MIRODO-600227 format. One line per field, with one value per atom (N, C-alpha, C, O): residue in one letter; atom name; x negated, y negated, z negated. Coordinates in pm, whole numbers. Each point is the difference from the previous one (the first is absolute). Example, Ala and Ser with C-alpha at 12.3 -4.5 7.8 and 13.67 -1.06 7.14 Angstrom:
! residues 2
residu = (A | A | A | A | S | S | S | S)
atome = (N | CA | C | O | N | CA | C | O)
x = (-1319 | 89 | -90 | -104 | 139 | -82 | 77 | -51)
y = (569 | -119 | -120 | 2 | -107 | -119 | -109 | -111)
z = (-780 | 0 | 0 | -66 | 138 | -6 | -73 | -17)
//
This chain:
! residues 135
residu = (M | M | M | M | M | M | M | M | Q | Q | Q | Q | N | N | N | N | N | N | N | N | I | I | I | I | N | N | N | N | K | K | K | K | E | E | E | E | K | K | K | K | L | L | L | L | I | I | I | I | E | E | E | E | Y | Y | Y | Y | W | W | W | W | I | I | I | I | T | T | T | T | S | S | S | S | S | S | S | S | D | D | D | D | E | E | E | E | D | D | D | D | F | F | F | F | E | E | E | E | T | T | T | T | M | M | M | M | I | I | I | I | A | A | A | A | M | M | M | M | F | F | F | F | E | E | E | E | T | T | T | T | K | K | K | K | R | R | R | R | Y | Y | Y | Y | S | S | S | S | W | W | W | W | A | A | A | A | L | L | L | L | F | F | F | F | V | V | V | V | G | G | G | G | H | H | H | H | L | L | L | L | L | L | L | L | I | I | I | I | E | E | E | E | K | K | K | K | L | L | L | L | L | L | L | L | K | K | K | K | A | A | A | A | L | L | L | L | F | F | F | F | V | V | V | V | K | K | K | K | I | I | I | I | N | N | N | N | N | N | N | N | D | D | D | D | Y | Y | Y | Y | P | P | P | P | P | P | P | P | M | M | M | M | I | I | I | I | H | H | H | H | N | N | N | N | L | L | L | L | L | L | L | L | R | R | R | R | L | L | L | L | A | A | A | A | E | E | E | E | K | K | K | K | C | C | C | C | N | N | N | N | I | I | I | I | K | K | K | K | L | L | L | L | T | T | T | T | D | D | D | D | E | E | E | E | Q | Q | Q | Q | L | L | L | L | L | L | L | L | V | V | V | V | F | F | F | F | A | A | A | A | T | T | T | T | I | I | I | I | T | T | T | T | A | A | A | A | F | F | F | F | N | N | N | N | I | I | I | I | N | N | N | N | A | A | A | A | R | R | R | R | Y | Y | Y | Y | D | D | D | D | D | D | D | D | Y | Y | Y | Y | K | K | K | K | M | M | M | M | S | S | S | S | F | F | F | F | Q | Q | Q | Q | K | K | K | K | K | K | K | K | C | C | C | C | T | T | T | T | P | P | P | P | E | E | E | E | Y | Y | Y | Y | S | S | S | S | N | N | N | N | I | I | I | I | W | W | W | W | V | V | V | V | E | E | E | E | H | H | H | H | I | I | I | I | K | K | K | K | E | E | E | E | Y | Y | Y | Y | R | R | R | R | I | I | I | I | W | W | W | W | I | I | I | I | K | K | K | K | E | E | E | E | L | L | L | L | L | L | L | L | I | I | I | I | Q | Q | Q | Q)
atome = (N | CA | C | O | N | CA | C | O | N | CA | C | O | N | CA | C | O | N | CA | C | O | N | CA | C | O | N | CA | C | O | N | CA | C | O | N | CA | C | O | N | CA | C | O | N | CA | C | O | N | CA | C | O | N | CA | C | O | N | CA | C | O | N | CA | C | O | N | CA | C | O | N | CA | C | O | N | CA | C | O | N | CA | C | O | N | CA | C | O | N | CA | C | O | N | CA | C | O | N | CA | C | O | N | CA | C | O | N | CA | C | O | N | CA | C | O | N | CA | C | O | N | CA | C | O | N | CA | C | O | N | CA | C | O | N | CA | C | O | N | CA | C | O | N | CA | C | O | N | CA | C | O | N | CA | C | O | N | CA | C | O | N | CA | C | O | N | CA | C | O | N | CA | C | O | N | CA | C | O | N | CA | C | O | N | CA | C | O | N | CA | C | O | N | CA | C | O | N | CA | C | O | N | CA | C | O | N | CA | C | O | N | CA | C | O | N | CA | C | O | N | CA | C | O | N | CA | C | O | N | CA | C | O | N | CA | C | O | N | CA | C | O | N | CA | C | O | N | CA | C | O | N | CA | C | O | N | CA | C | O | N | CA | C | O | N | CA | C | O | N | CA | C | O | N | CA | C | O | N | CA | C | O | N | CA | C | O | N | CA | C | O | N | CA | C | O | N | CA | C | O | N | CA | C | O | N | CA | C | O | N | CA | C | O | N | CA | C | O | N | CA | C | O | N | CA | C | O | N | CA | C | O | N | CA | C | O | N | CA | C | O | N | CA | C | O | N | CA | C | O | N | CA | C | O | N | CA | C | O | N | CA | C | O | N | CA | C | O | N | CA | C | O | N | CA | C | O | N | CA | C | O | N | CA | C | O | N | CA | C | O | N | CA | C | O | N | CA | C | O | N | CA | C | O | N | CA | C | O | N | CA | C | O | N | CA | C | O | N | CA | C | O | N | CA | C | O | N | CA | C | O | N | CA | C | O | N | CA | C | O | N | CA | C | O | N | CA | C | O | N | CA | C | O | N | CA | C | O | N | CA | C | O | N | CA | C | O | N | CA | C | O | N | CA | C | O | N | CA | C | O | N | CA | C | O | N | CA | C | O | N | CA | C | O | N | CA | C | O | N | CA | C | O | N | CA | C | O | N | CA | C | O | N | CA | C | O | N | CA | C | O | N | CA | C | O | N | CA | C | O | N | CA | C | O | N | CA | C | O | N | CA | C | O | N | CA | C | O | N | CA | C | O | N | CA | C | O | N | CA | C | O | N | CA | C | O | N | CA | C | O | N | CA | C | O | N | CA | C | O | N | CA | C | O | N | CA | C | O | N | CA | C | O | N | CA | C | O | N | CA | C | O | N | CA | C | O)
x = (-85 | 85 | -89 | -101 | 138 | -79 | 21 | 111 | -218 | 8 | 71 | -15 | 90 | 65 | 94 | 30 | 16 | 92 | -46 | 79 | -204 | -52 | 56 | 35 | -28 | 44 | -123 | -80 | 67 | -117 | -23 | -112 | 216 | -14 | -45 | -85 | 143 | -37 | -145 | -71 | 29 | -137 | -100 | -104 | 135 | -87 | -7 | -108 | 223 | 5 | -83 | -69 | 77 | -78 | -150 | -69 | 19 | -143 | -42 | -107 | 190 | -34 | 0 | -92 | 194 | 8 | -118 | -60 | 26 | -114 | -130 | -86 | 74 | -118 | -8 | -108 | 222 | 3 | -44 | -71 | 114 | -43 | -150 | -68 | 16 | -144 | -77 | -111 | 170 | -64 | -20 | -108 | 211 | -9 | -105 | -74 | 67 | -100 | -141 | -92 | 75 | -131 | -46 | -115 | 205 | -35 | -36 | -99 | 177 | -29 | -135 | -77 | 49 | -129 | -116 | -103 | 121 | -105 | -23 | -115 | 222 | -12 | -64 | -61 | 76 | -62 | -134 | -54 | 2 | -134 | -11 | -109 | 219 | -1 | -5 | 95 | -207 | -11 | 18 | 71 | -132 | 14 | 145 | 49 | 19 | 141 | 87 | 99 | -133 | 75 | -6 | 101 | -219 | -14 | 68 | 57 | -62 | 71 | 150 | 63 | -7 | 144 | 29 | 108 | -202 | 15 | 19 | 81 | -158 | 18 | 142 | 65 | -19 | 135 | 108 | 92 | -104 | 106 | 3 | 107 | -222 | -4 | 53 | 77 | -116 | 50 | 152 | 64 | -6 | 146 | 71 | 107 | -165 | 61 | -6 | 94 | -205 | -10 | 101 | 54 | -30 | 100 | 140 | 83 | -55 | 129 | 11 | 106 | -213 | 0 | 17 | 69 | -131 | 17 | 147 | 52 | 15 | 143 | 79 | 86 | -115 | 71 | -17 | 97 | -219 | -31 | 40 | 51 | -75 | 15 | 128 | 28 | 49 | 125 | -19 | 78 | -182 | -31 | -79 | -48 | 35 | -85 | -144 | -43 | -32 | -140 | -84 | 35 | -146 | -88 | -67 | -21 | -13 | -67 | -151 | -75 | 35 | -142 | -33 | 89 | -218 | -44 | -89 | -35 | -1 | -91 | 76 | 91 | -129 | 70 | -13 | 92 | -204 | -18 | 99 | 60 | -44 | 96 | 143 | 80 | -48 | 135 | 29 | 107 | -203 | 18 | 20 | 84 | -161 | 12 | 140 | 61 | -11 | 133 | 112 | 114 | -148 | 95 | -16 | 65 | -153 | -27 | -54 | 28 | -106 | -63 | -134 | -84 | 65 | -128 | -89 | 28 | -133 | -89 | -120 | -55 | 15 | -124 | -117 | 19 | -139 | -118 | -12 | -37 | 69 | -7 | 104 | -30 | 151 | 105 | -37 | 28 | -90 | -46 | -99 | 9 | -102 | -101 | 64 | -36 | 130 | 68 | 77 | -11 | 89 | 77 | -91 | 30 | -140 | -94 | -60 | -14 | -21 | -58 | 102 | -31 | 152 | 103 | 35 | 26 | -24 | 25 | -106 | 30 | -153 | -109 | 20 | -49 | 120 | 25 | 79 | -17 | 102 | 80 | -89 | 21 | -119 | -89 | -102 | -25 | -33 | -108 | 44 | -77 | 199 | 48 | 53 | 11 | 21 | 69 | -95 | 25 | -131 | -85 | -126 | -71 | 44 | -110 | -135 | -79 | 52 | -131 | -21 | -114 | 221 | -11 | 25 | -43 | 111 | 53 | -107 | 18 | -128 | -103 | -61 | -14 | -22 | -61 | 102 | -36 | 162 | 104 | 21 | 16 | -16 | 18 | -112 | 23 | -145 | -113 | 15 | -39 | 96 | 21 | 107 | -1 | 94 | 117 | -34 | 53 | -140 | -31 | 121 | 89 | -84 | 111 | 10 | 110 | -224 | 0 | 51 | 86 | -140 | 41 | 150 | 73 | -30 | 141 | 92 | 107 | -148 | 81 | 19 | 110 | -216 | 8 | 103 | 83 | -88 | 89 | 143 | 94 | -77 | 136 | 64 | 118 | -196 | 53 | 38 | 103 | -187 | 34 | 131 | 88 | -77 | 121 | 122 | 106 | -118 | 112 | 40 | 119 | -218 | 27 | 70 | 96 | -145 | 57 | 139 | 86 | -64 | 133 | 101 | 108 | -144 | 89 | 23 | 113 | -219 | 10 | 94 | 85 | -101 | 84 | 144 | 93 | -73 | 136 | 67 | 120 | -197 | 54 | 41 | 102 | -182 | 35 | 130 | 79 | -57 | 121 | 128 | 108 | -119 | 121 | 24 | 101 | -190 | 19 | 103 | 28)
y = (118 | -118 | -124 | -6 | -92 | -121 | -88 | -13 | -46 | -91 | -128 | -45 | -13 | -129 | -2 | -107 | 223 | 9 | -81 | -74 | 85 | -75 | 57 | 118 | -202 | 41 | 49 | -81 | 211 | 62 | -50 | -38 | 37 | -40 | -146 | -34 | -52 | -142 | -20 | -81 | 154 | -13 | 50 | -63 | 174 | 50 | -101 | -28 | -25 | -101 | -123 | -56 | 14 | -115 | 24 | -86 | 201 | 29 | 10 | -47 | 109 | 14 | -137 | -31 | -49 | -133 | -86 | -69 | 72 | -77 | 48 | -80 | 211 | 57 | -43 | -31 | 31 | -43 | -146 | -34 | -50 | -141 | -10 | -80 | 161 | 1 | 51 | -45 | 138 | 49 | -115 | -15 | -64 | -116 | -99 | -57 | 39 | -90 | 55 | -76 | 206 | 61 | -24 | -36 | 57 | -20 | -146 | -28 | -64 | -143 | -37 | -76 | 128 | -28 | 56 | -65 | 186 | 62 | -81 | -26 | -13 | -76 | -137 | -54 | -2 | -131 | 15 | -95 | 217 | 31 | -18 | -25 | 38 | -1 | 146 | 53 | 10 | 145 | 55 | 99 | -160 | 53 | -9 | 90 | -198 | -14 | 96 | 51 | -24 | 99 | 136 | 70 | -33 | 130 | 1 | 101 | -213 | -11 | 22 | 77 | -145 | 14 | 140 | 55 | 3 | 139 | 94 | 93 | -117 | 80 | -17 | 98 | -222 | -26 | 73 | 56 | -57 | 63 | 151 | 60 | 2 | 144 | 28 | 94 | -176 | 14 | -6 | 82 | -176 | -17 | 118 | 41 | 14 | 119 | 120 | 78 | -65 | 108 | -21 | 97 | -220 | -27 | 34 | 49 | -76 | 42 | 151 | 54 | 15 | 146 | 52 | 100 | -168 | 37 | -5 | 92 | -200 | -15 | 114 | 61 | -31 | 107 | 134 | 74 | -43 | 131 | 10 | 103 | -210 | 7 | -64 | 7 | -69 | -63 | -94 | 0 | -80 | -92 | -117 | 4 | -108 | -113 | 48 | 87 | -141 | 40 | -58 | -103 | 169 | -53 | -129 | -21 | -63 | -126 | 22 | -49 | 123 | 28 | -33 | -9 | -8 | -36 | 105 | -9 | 110 | 104 | 95 | 72 | -71 | 82 | 149 | 76 | -35 | 142 | 42 | 107 | -190 | 30 | -1 | 85 | -182 | -6 | 125 | 58 | -18 | 121 | 122 | 86 | -79 | 110 | 2 | 106 | -222 | -10 | 28 | 25 | -28 | 36 | 146 | 47 | 24 | 141 | 23 | 102 | -198 | 15 | 69 | -45 | 153 | 70 | -61 | 13 | -79 | -71 | 86 | 71 | -81 | 64 | -82 | -110 | 163 | -75 | -132 | -102 | 106 | -124 | -101 | -118 | 164 | -89 | -58 | -117 | 197 | -49 | -114 | -102 | 119 | -102 | -127 | -110 | 126 | -116 | -76 | -122 | 193 | -67 | -66 | -110 | 174 | -60 | -128 | -100 | 102 | -118 | -113 | -115 | 148 | -104 | -57 | -120 | 203 | -48 | -103 | -100 | 125 | -93 | -137 | -100 | 93 | -130 | -91 | -122 | 180 | -76 | -72 | -117 | 187 | -57 | -94 | -110 | 156 | -76 | -135 | -95 | 86 | -128 | -92 | -121 | 176 | -76 | -67 | -112 | 180 | -49 | -66 | 57 | -177 | -82 | 71 | -18 | 98 | 63 | 105 | 36 | 13 | 95 | -66 | 50 | -162 | -61 | -32 | 31 | -92 | -40 | 121 | -1 | 103 | 117 | 72 | 55 | -55 | 63 | -77 | 61 | -192 | -81 | 26 | 4 | 13 | 30 | 138 | 20 | 73 | 136 | 4 | 87 | -181 | 0 | -62 | -105 | 171 | -42 | 30 | 75 | -132 | 34 | 152 | 55 | 9 | 144 | 81 | 86 | -114 | 70 | -21 | 95 | -219 | -32 | 66 | 48 | -44 | 65 | 149 | 53 | 12 | 143 | 19 | 91 | -174 | 17 | -46 | 58 | -158 | -39 | 116 | 28 | 38 | 116 | 114 | 64 | -38 | 102 | -38 | 84 | -209 | -46 | 18 | 42 | -73 | 20 | 147 | 33 | 56 | 144 | 49 | 76 | -120 | 44 | -60 | 61 | -179 | -61 | 88 | 28 | 15 | 87 | 133 | 48 | 9 | 129 | -10 | 86 | -190 | -13 | -29 | 50 | -130 | -26 | 130 | 19 | 69 | 131 | 81 | 68 | -74 | 70 | -56 | 73 | -201 | -65 | 44 | -4 | 44 | 38 | 152 | 46 | 29 | 146 | 36 | 118)
z = (0 | 0 | 0 | -71 | 149 | 10 | -122 | -51 | 6 | -113 | 42 | 113 | -204 | 21 | 121 | 52 | -7 | 113 | 120 | 59 | -22 | 114 | 130 | 8 | 91 | 132 | 76 | 48 | -36 | 61 | 143 | 34 | 48 | 140 | 12 | 82 | -165 | 3 | -42 | 58 | -159 | -49 | 105 | 22 | 42 | 107 | 113 | 51 | -12 | 106 | -36 | 85 | -211 | -47 | 22 | 55 | -98 | 12 | 146 | 37 | 47 | 141 | 69 | 75 | -101 | 62 | -42 | 83 | -210 | -50 | 65 | 34 | -18 | 65 | 147 | 50 | 18 | 140 | 15 | 94 | -187 | 1 | -21 | 64 | -156 | -24 | 121 | 27 | 46 | 122 | 99 | 57 | -38 | 89 | -49 | 79 | -209 | -59 | 22 | 33 | -50 | 22 | 144 | 24 | 70 | 142 | 25 | 68 | -122 | 18 | -61 | 60 | -178 | -65 | 82 | 17 | 34 | 81 | 127 | 37 | 29 | 125 | -20 | 92 | -212 | -28 | -73 | -56 | 58 | -53 | -151 | -52 | -18 | -147 | -45 | -58 | 86 | -10 | -141 | -18 | -80 | -136 | -46 | -68 | 104 | -37 | 78 | -54 | 178 | 78 | -69 | -10 | -37 | -66 | -137 | -40 | -30 | -128 | 22 | -73 | 171 | 28 | 52 | -25 | 98 | 44 | -118 | 5 | -111 | -122 | -53 | -36 | 31 | -54 | 79 | -59 | 190 | 80 | -20 | -1 | -14 | -28 | -140 | -20 | -76 | -137 | -3 | -66 | 136 | 0 | 64 | -45 | 151 | 61 | -94 | -9 | -62 | -99 | -113 | -53 | 17 | -104 | 50 | -76 | 204 | 58 | -5 | -33 | 67 | -3 | -143 | -23 | -72 | -141 | -39 | -62 | 99 | -32 | 63 | -65 | 191 | 70 | -71 | -20 | -18 | -58 | -147 | -44 | -32 | -145 | -53 | -120 | 207 | -42 | -119 | -95 | 103 | -109 | 56 | 113 | -194 | 37 | 13 | -76 | 171 | 13 | -113 | -59 | 29 | -104 | 46 | 119 | -215 | 31 | 6 | -85 | 186 | 22 | 145 | 85 | -57 | 134 | 64 | 118 | -196 | 48 | 92 | -44 | 171 | 99 | -29 | 28 | -83 | -35 | -108 | 8 | -108 | -109 | 52 | -37 | 123 | 56 | 84 | -10 | 93 | 81 | -89 | 28 | -135 | -95 | -62 | -12 | -26 | -60 | 100 | -38 | 167 | 106 | 41 | 93 | -163 | 29 | 141 | 62 | -13 | 130 | -20 | -79 | 150 | -2 | 108 | 119 | -162 | 92 | 37 | -83 | 210 | 44 | -53 | -53 | 66 | -43 | 77 | -57 | 187 | 79 | -48 | -11 | -18 | -50 | -136 | -28 | -56 | -131 | 19 | -68 | 160 | 26 | 57 | -40 | 132 | 58 | -107 | -9 | -72 | -106 | -102 | -47 | 12 | -96 | 58 | -71 | 198 | 64 | 9 | -32 | 75 | 13 | -137 | -12 | -91 | -136 | -40 | -65 | 105 | -34 | 64 | -53 | 166 | 63 | -94 | 3 | -84 | -96 | -100 | -31 | -19 | -101 | 65 | -49 | 159 | 64 | 54 | -2 | 49 | 55 | -109 | 21 | -136 | -103 | -100 | -43 | 7 | -109 | 53 | 83 | -133 | 51 | -2 | 92 | -195 | -8 | 110 | 29 | 32 | 110 | 136 | 103 | -105 | 123 | 103 | 118 | -159 | 96 | 71 | 122 | -198 | 65 | 88 | 103 | -144 | 80 | 130 | 106 | -113 | 121 | 100 | 120 | -170 | 89 | 64 | 115 | -190 | 50 | 109 | 87 | -93 | 90 | 135 | 37 | 34 | 137 | 88 | -41 | 160 | 90 | 27 | 5 | 11 | 29 | -120 | 16 | -134 | -122 | -24 | -28 | 39 | -26 | 101 | -37 | 163 | 103 | -31 | 13 | -54 | -36 | -110 | 8 | -111 | -115 | 29 | -54 | 136 | 40 | 77 | -17 | 101 | 74 | -94 | 19 | -120 | -102 | -69 | -19 | -19 | -70 | 89 | -48 | 176 | 93 | 6 | -2 | 10 | 6 | -128 | 7 | -122 | -126 | -21 | -64 | 116 | -5 | 74 | -52 | 171 | 78 | -74 | -7 | -46 | -70 | -121 | -20 | -61 | -119 | 41 | -63 | 166 | 48 | 46 | -20 | 82 | 41 | -124 | 2 | -107 | -124 | -58 | -60 | 78 | -54 | 72 | -59 | 185 | 72 | 0 | 54 | -112 | -8 | -104 | -20)
//
């Protein structure tokens, strides 16, 4: 039974819609060469899709966490070693873009080539999680 009589469908729709908006923001940031912010927002959009999946699977509000590995675990997703590495890396974008002591080195790391590779990963994982949501 869902806590607080939440509307499951509305909550899932909220997380998906918010993620879709973040996807558009990620693309805009990437196209304007704001690479570290594009990757930061990429993390957010994947996090939100996992939270939608959490609601679908667990019939409850998602936890207030940002770690994609923990969210996937709470959604009972069995990740391959490659998926574990991708989620761990994308999770790091959240911290690296947010905190000043990491921000400068992260911005240097976010070359156009590096950022393109990770934006493509984020696009792939977005599609994969959306497929899980409609199953």
